[in-house]
Structure formats: C-alpha cells, structure tokens
N, C-alpha and C positions, 0 to 999 in steps of 0.2 A: 504493500500500500504506500502511496505517495504521502508522506507526512509533511512535506514542505509547505503545502497550502491547506488552509482550512476551507477556503472557498475559491473557486474559479468561475469564470463567466465567458460566454461567447456572445458577441454581437455580429450579426451578418449584415454587411453593408451592400448597398447597390445604388450608386449614383445619388447618395444622400447629400443634402446641404450640410456642410460640416458642423454648423452650430447645433444641430439637433442631436446627432450622436455624441457630440462633445459633452452635452449636458448629461447624457446617460453614462458616459465613461467617468466623468467627474463624480457623479452620484455614487457609482459603484466603488470608486477608489477612496471615497470619504468614509473610511472605516478603520478600526483598530485590528480587525481580523487580518490574518495572513492571506493575501489574495493575489490573484493574477487574472488579467483580462486579455482575451484573444479577439482581435478584430479581423474577421474573415471577410475579405472584400471580393464580392462577385462582380464588381464594376469592370467596364472595359479598360479603364486606366487606373493607375495607382495614385490618383490625386488626393485620396483620403489618408495616405500613409502618415501624414503629420499627426493624426490623432494618437498614434502610438508613442509619440514623443512627449505627450503630456506628462508621463510618469514612467519610471523605469519598470513598473509593474505591468506595463502594457506590451503586447506583441502583435505586430501587424503581419497578416498572411494574405498575400495577393494571389487570387485564384486564376485571374486572367480568363475567366469564363463564368457564366451564370448557370449553375446546375440546380438552383433552387434553394429555398429556405432551409429545409431539413438537411440537405446535402452539405450546406455550408456549416451548420452546427455539428454535423457528424465528423467533420475534419478533426474536431477535438474529442467528441464523445466516443470516437473509435480508438482513442489513445488514452487508456487509463493512467498512464504515467504522466500525462499532462494535466490531469484533473486533480482537484482537491477532494477532500472528504465529501464535499457538496459541490454541485455545479449549477450555475444559473444560466438558463437560456433567456436572454434579455433582448427585447426589441430596442432599436435605436431611438424610438420616440417616447421613451419612458425616463422619468427622473423622480428622485425621492430624497428625503431628508436623511441626515446622519442618524444612525441608530436602527434603521430599518433592517439592515442585513444582520446586525447582532441579534435582534429579537427573533428573526426567522431562523438563524443558526441555533439559538438556544431552544427554540420550539422543536426543531428537528432532533436536537440532542436529547430532549426530554421525551420524544415520541418516536422510538425506533421502528414502529410499525407504519410510519408515514413515508411514502416514497416520493411525494411531490406536494409542495405547498404553494398556494397562491394568496397574496394579501388582498385587501380591498383595493380596487382600482377605480380611479375617478378621472373625469375629464378635466382639462385645465380650469374650467369654471366651477369645479367641485362636485358636479353631478355624478351620481353613481353609474358605473358601467356594469351591466348585467352579464358577467363573464362566467358564471356557474351554469352549466348546461347539462341537459340529459343527453344520452347517446342519440344521435340524429336518426330519424326515420327518413325515407325518401321525401315525404312531404315537408319535413323540417328544412331540408337542404335545397331540394330542387323545386318543390312546390312554391316556396316563398320567393324564389328567384323569378318564377314565370307567372305567378298570379299577382298582378299589380294592385288588387283590391286592398285598401288599407285595413279594413276590418278583418279580412282573412289573414293578412300578415300579422296584425296585432294578436289575433287568437293563437297563431302558431308561436310567435315570439314569447307570449306570456307563459306558455307551457314549456317550450324548449329552453328558454333562458331562466327557468325556475323562478319566475317573478312571483310565484305563489309562496316562496320561502322568505324567511327573515334574513336579509343580508347583513344583519348585525350580529349574527351568531355563527359559530364554527359549523361547518358542514363537510361531510365526506361526499364529494361530488364526482359523478361518473366522467365528466368532461370539463376540465379546467383550461382556460385560454392559454395558448402558447406564447403570449406576449411577455410572460414572466413565470418561468417554470423553475422553481427552486428544488432541484433534484438530488436525491441521495445517490452518490456514485455507485455504491454496491448494487443498487437496484437497477441502474442503467446497465451495468455489467451483466446482470441476471436476465432482464427482459429484452434487452437490445436497444438499438438506437432508432432514429427516425427512419421510416420507410421511404426510401428515395424514389419509389414509384409515384409518390405525390410530390409534384414540383413546389406547390404552395397551397395553403388552405386545406386543412384536414389532417396534416401530418401530426398536429398536436392532439387531435381527437384520437387518432390511432395509437399514439404512444401512451397517452394518459389511460386509455382503455386497457392496454396491456399491463400497465402498472396497477390499475384499479382491481384487476383480477386477483392480485396477491397482496396488495398493500392498501392502506388508506391514502386517498388523494384529497388533501384537505384545503378548504377555503378558510383562511385565518384573518378575520377582519380587524384584529387588534392593531395592525399596522396598515399604512396606506401608501400607495404610489400613484403618480399622475401619468396618464397615458394620453398623448395627443393623437388619438385614434381617428382615422378616416377610412370609411369603407370604400377602398379603392376599386373593388370589383363591381361596385354599384355605379361607378363613374367612367370606367375604362373598359372598352369592349374586349381588349386582349385579356385583361385580368378577369373579366367575367367568364370568358371561355376557359381560362385556367381553373377558375372556381368550379365550373360545371364538370370539367374533366376530373378534378380531384374528388368531387362528390361521387361520380360514377365509379371511380377506382375504389374508393372506400367501401361503397355499398356492394360492389362486386366481391370484395375481399371478405366482408363480414356478413353480408346478407341484405337483401332488399326487404321483402315482406316477411320472410321467414328467418327471423333472428331471435331465437328463444332467449339467448343470453341477454340481449339488449332489452327485451320486454321485461325480464325479471329484474335486471339492474335498475331500470327506470321505475318500475313499480315500487321497489324498495325506497328509492330516493323520494318519490312523491309521497309515499306513506310517512316517511320519517320527517320531512321538512315542510309539509303543507302547513301554513300558518293557521292557527285556530282563532 
C-alpha cells in the first residue's frame, strides 16, 4: 500500500478556461492532509500545463487525445501506486472551503464499510443540486431527453433524483454524481475502474452501482461544495448524442426493462428515504 499520500485526486481537463480548474486545484490543495493532485489533460494542446505549477503537489499529464471522462481518470485509478488511501474524482468546476477534505477523510476512516462518499453540492447561488439518484430506468434517461413536456420531466426528475428524500440527512444512495467521488482505494482495486465503453455521462452510474453492491455509497450533507454545473448535453447537439449513446450502452450492459437488481435496489432506497 502507498503510505505516502492520505488522499489523491484527478481532474480531467478538456479545453477549460484556466480560472475554473485553478479554483478546484487550489481548493483541493488547501488542506493539512498529505495529498497529490493529477491533472489529466485531454485537450488538443498543453496550454493548461501551468496549472500544475501552482504547487509542487500537482502533476500534469498531457494525453494528446480525448478518450473520455472515465478514461482520463483511469490513467490514475489503474495505478494503485499513484493513489493515496483515498482518491477523489473531482470535476474542474467545483470549489470548496478549507476543512472539507479533512471531514470527509475522517468520515471514511470512521466508516470502513463506505466505498464512496458525496457531500452536499450546491450551485454558486447556494441552491441545492439534487445529485442523489436511483438507478436509471430507460424512461429516466432516454424518456426525459425526448419528451419535452415539463410536467413529464418534473415527474421523472422528482423520483429519479430522490426529491422525495430529506437532503439534510445521510443516505446510502444507489447512484451518486461523479462530479465529486471520494473513493476508498481498496474498493477501487476490488470492483474496478470506470468502464471506458462510456465516453461520458453514465460512467459514474456504472461505477457507483458496482461499489453499491458490496459497500455503502453515502451522501454526507454535513459538508458542502459548490458546483458551477451546466447541462451541456441539453445545449450541445454533439454532447446530446454522446449522452444518448452512453444511456444505451449502460442499459445494454445492465438491462432495459428486465433489471431485477435495479428494481430491488431502488425499492429499498425509496422505502428507506421517503420523507414522512
């Protein structure tokens, strides 16, 4: 086991404006933990390499190709010797205050049956992001992309995003967003890395589901991070097609209508967390 780092992180870059990932990098490095951050750049040029000079704890890896979100993170997830006891999959559009990482680290230390933990995530204006989700059905993923009726989308989202639950309490969630995955290294070694058959959108669903089979995957609202999230696939035709392709791949892998495990996992989550 690598005892050099308590926590490592990867940020996958792709033609980002430097000021956004710089905030994420500075947030991560603002800690007393022994850390290292890997900046995996899928961009066509290495213009973002200066981000690694912010601190000696940063390392820049230029891929010279864009093989996808999961593949970028796998550059480190496939190398246990580069990872700390815990590893954070971090989006470049996230920032947070000092102390967040320490509290999540201590939470994982106190709960060895937890494989992944997600804090409360808010928009820059402070509004809550509903990132605790059930395992998706075909309607959850594909239906809401192709049915533009607001009342239909609201009905799907209210259930899929577990809006029936109390987001101020801890929950063991089937699908936690991939924007901030605080992972236990030993669990990654056991269940595997991101499925690179998914270029983007859904690779987090797949990995969290594999972890959830054997460990708790927890939402922990005692700490908060800010996510400047934009639904790119709702605005960009290319990203929309990538989203559809990812949904089809995931459903082919796990099951469309006949997914008994999904049905049982979702039933338990609804029963456990429906607010009374």
